[in-house]
N, C-alpha and C positions, 0 to 999 in steps of 0.2 A: 524669835519670840512672838513677833507681830504677825508671822507667818501660820503661827501654831494656834494663835486668838483667832484669825480668822477663817483658818479651817473649822474650829467647831463651832463659829457662827454663822459659816456655810452649813453644816450639818444641820444647825438649829432652826436655820431657817428652810431649808428642805421640809422639816416634821413639820415645822408651822404651815408651810403650802399644803402640804396633805391633811393635815386638819383642817385647813381653809376650805380643801375640796369636799372634803364631809359635810361641812357645814352650809355649805352652798347649796348642794343636794338636799341637806333637810331643810333649810329657807324655803324651798322651792313649794312645800306642804305649807298654804294657806292658813290650815285650822291650826296649826300651832301660833299662839300668841307671839308678839314681839318679844316681848320680855323674855320668854325661854329662850328666843335666837339670841337676844343679848347675852344673855348668860353664857351661850354656849361659844359666842365670839370670845370669851375671855381664854378659852382653852388655846387658840393658837398664839394668841396675847402670851401666854405665860409659857409656850414651846419658845417664844421668841426670844424671852430672857432668861430661862432658866434652863439651863446645860443638862443636870441629872434629873433622874426621876425614878419613883417606885417602881418594882416590877411587877407584872402581871401576867396569867397566863393567859386572859383571853382579851388582851391589848392588841391594836392594830400594828405595833410595832413587834408583837410576838407574831403575829401570820406572815409579815413583811421578811421577818429572820428567817423563815423556812426557804425564800429565794435568794435573798439579797440582806446587806447590812452586817454588820459585827458588833457585838455588845462588849462595852469595855465596863469593867466590874469596878465599882468605886468602894463599896463595902458589903461585907460577905457576913451570913449569919447560918450558923449551924450548917455548913457548906451549901448553902442557898445564897445567891446574890440577892442583895434588899436595894441597893442604889446603884442605878449603872448609867452611863451615857451611852448615848447611840451614836455607830460610825456609818452613818448612809450610805457615803460616796465608797469607802474601801479603797482609799487610796492611802491608808498609815498602815504599816507592819505593827509598829509600836508606839506606844504613848508615854507621854509625861518623861523626857520630849519627844515629841512626834518625829519617828522616822518614817519618810515615804516611801514608797515603792521604787520610784524612780526620781533621779537628782532633778530631771526635768520638772516634775511636780512641786519641788521645794523651792525652783526657781518662780515659776510661775505665781505661787501662794506668795511670795516675797516681794512680787511686784503687783497682784493683785489687791495684796492687805494694804500695800501704799494708797493706791487708787481708793479703796474702800473708806479708808481715814481720812482722807482729804475731803471727798464728797460727803460723807458723814457729818463732817465737822464743818462744813459749809452749810448744809439743810438746817443743822442744829442752831449755827449761827444767826441763817435768815428766820428760823422760828421764833429764837429768842427777841431779835430785834421788832419782828412784827408784833409778836405779845407785848413788850413795853414799849414802844412807839403807841399802841392801839390803848394802851390803860393811862399811859400819858395824856394822851388826848381827851380821854373822857374822864379824867380827873377834877375837872370845874363842872360837872354834871349837877344840877340843883336838886337837893333833896324833896323829894314829895311825902313820902311817911316811911318808916321803918328803914328796911335797905334798899327802898323803893324810889330810883332817881329820875329825872326828865333831861333829856339833854338835846340838842340842835342839830347835833352831830352825828346823828344816825338815823335810819328810816324804819327801820324796824325792831319790836324790843326784843332783849335777849337778856341772858345772864353773863355779866364779865366778873373775872377774877377767877381765883382758885382756893387761896387762904380765906380772904373775906368777899364772896361772891355777891355781888351787886345786881339787881334787876334795874336795867335801863331802859326807858321808855323815849320815843321821838316824841317832839314837841306837841305834836296834834295828838296824842291822846289825852291832852288836857280837857278838849272836847268831846273826846269819844268815849265816854264812861259805859256805855251800853255791851261794849267788848272788851274791856278793861278787867272784870271780874276773871274772864276765861282765859285771858293773857296772863293774871297774876297766877291764876291756878298751876298754868301749866310752866311758867317759869319757875314757881315756888317747889315743884316736885323736880324741876332739874336740880334744884339747891340740895335739897332732902336725898336726893340721889348720888349725889357726888358727882354728877356727870361731866362738870369742866375739866375735873381732875382726870377721869378716865381719857377724856380726851387729848389732855395733854399727854399722858402715858402713852398712848395709842400712836400720836403721832411722832412721840420719839423715838419708838419702838421701829417703826415705818422707816425714820430718817436713818436708825442704824441697819437697818434691813432693806436699804434702797434699791439694792441691785436685784431684787426678787420680785417680779412684778404681781405675784400673786399677793403681797404682802398690801400693795395700793390697794387690789379690788377689796382687800380685807376690811382695810380703813374705811373706804368709802361706802362698803355695806353697814357697816359697825355704825359710823355715824348717822348714817340713814335710819337703821334701826333703833337709834337711840331716842331718834325724835317718837318714833311709831309706837315706842315702847312708854314713853312718858305721856302721849295720848291714853294709852292704856291706863295709865295710873288716876289720869283727871277723869276720864270717863267711867273708873269704877266708884268713882265718888260722885257722881253727878245722876242725876235722873234721866230716865229714858227721853223726856221732851227736851231734854238739855242738849242733845246732840246736834242738831239742826245749829242751833245758837253757836254751838263751839266751831261747827263745821264753818259757818259763815264770818265767825272771827278770824278763822284760820286763812280764808280766801282774800281777807280784807288785810292781810298783813305780810303778803307774800313778798319775800324779800332776802337777797344772798349776803350772809354775813361771812366773817372768816371762821377759821376752823377754831378757833379757841372760844368762841361764843356758843350758848345754846340757845339758837332763835325760836323764837315761837311760829315762823313762816317758813322755816328752812326744810330742807330735805324735798322730796318728789310731794310735791300740795296734793296733786290728783290721787295719789296710793292714799295717802294721810287721810283725806276724805273718805274714799271709799272705806277706809278701814273703821274710821268713826262712823259711818252709817250703819256698817254692816255689825258694830261691835256687840257682842254678847258678855253678860257677866260670868265669871266661871265660877262653880259650885267649889266646896272646901274640898270636895273629892277629887274634883277635876287639877285642883292646884296642887293636891299632893300626887298626883299622877304624873304632872308635869314636871314636878320637883326629882322624882323617881326616875324620870326619862334623863334629866340632864346629869343628875348623878351617873347614871349607866353610861351616856356618851362619853362623858367625863373621865370616865374608869377606861373606856375603850381608849382613848385619844391620849391620856394622859399618861397611862402606864407602860414601860420602856419591857421589852424582852427578858426574858433571865438568862 
């Protein structure tokens, strides 16, 4: 049973890697807003946790099925498969339960699944310990106003928490009110978008798929693009003359924080400053066009072969 579960996780991880490779290529097009790229990163995350998918004639899996992969039908409708699972490795002849082509594969997956579970459990445990120790250390933060707190245990402003996120500022911000408004705008945008929850979900999925190097690349790019997309959210509400002030506030807050916080000065600051200074507001038509692009790419990458 354990080996069968890992077999499907392994196939899901390959599909997520293929989707990530496509998105990495799209990500190289600098004219595409980061919020679009951030939405596209949700596609491999979905592939990492959902083993089944709807079928589509023009999807990536349909193209690959001409050369490799097998389609496992889950649900049929009027002689056409509607819901399928993809067997990219093609190391099994039958499914539910899985019958491997050779006995050696069964032994390999039995051992590999044990290693997978041990490492995944260790990573999840370490992640949980880091999260709860961080939240416990910041429990004595002093409330400034609303959900804004002050603490001398951090050196850069960030959003902490998932269910009840709080904006926590370092003590130095009591005297530096000139950049405080931009900090609060940025962190409030993180809260509205639910970025901390997305961070945790992405981290959990990567811990499950720890054996796949592409998943770690996905996580790094996802967290970086999350900050860039948040900058765009703030800039869309600012005037053109405020960009320089926002960039200066960002430069003065450069600091590394842990993966569970949404930091104001996180990600690659040079790239963020460049994007801030080059930012242009999108027209309504452009937003509709990019939304259509996301839907089209989602169809291509999320649908399975028939």
